[in-house]
N, C-alpha and C positions, 0 to 999 in steps of 0.2 A: 490880533495879538501883537503887541509891540515888543520888540527886542532891543533893549538898551545895553550897549557894551561900554563899560568904562575903560579908560586907557590903562590905568595902573594894573588891574587884574589881568588884562590881556597881555601886556608887556611881561608881567611876572610869569605867566604861563609859558609864553614863548621862551623866555630866558631859562626857566627851569628845564624845559625839554632840551634846549641846546646844551645846557650844562651837563645833563645826563648823557647826551650823545658825545659831546666833545668837552671833557673837563678842563682842557687848557684854555677854553674861552671864558672861564669864570671871571678873571680880572677884567677883561674887556667888557663883558656884559654888565658887570656891576658898575664899572666906570661910566659906561654909556647911560645906564639907567639913572644913576645919580645926576649926571649932567642934564639929561632930559627933564627929570623932575625938578631940578633947580631952575632951569630956564622957564619951565611952565609956572613955577612958583613966583618967579620974578615978574613975569608978564601979567600975572594975576588971574590965570585961568582957574575957575572953580569947578571944572568938569571932572576932576580926579576923584 
């Protein structure tokens, strides 16, 4: 059985858990997520 994990859902899950635990991290998590997705989009990664 093959298990394929995509980056976006995994990051979203971790971010959601962290936001529930520490709500003050919301701004940082959203900013980092957008920066990472933007960089991956510019590089041309189709794995998302």
